[in-house]
C-alpha angles and dihedrals in degrees: 000000000000095000101058109197094188120082098331123176088247092055091048091052091049092051092045093049092049091049093046090055087064099259127135120227137206128191091253092054092045090054094047098043104032105016088243112163098180109036090164090061092053091045088052090056094044093051089069087071106018137046105239123177130202097225092193095050112142094021121106093241136087118300115257116197128209126183110228105181146318116274112249123208128204101231094201096053099024091229136122119257 
């Protein structure tokens, strides 16, 4: 299938742009706005570069993600700071 609806690079970029703008995002919103079926999969990939919190974690309601900041690396020591 040439038009991959699941976790495409375009969808990832849309989600990232939305979160970088300071918005929070739920699965329902991601489906309605960006046709994203698996938001958690996109969040998993983005967490390799960004700190993203689920602000509803532990509650029995839908996950709501918020981007906190980009992860910075110390190039000399190859560690996070």
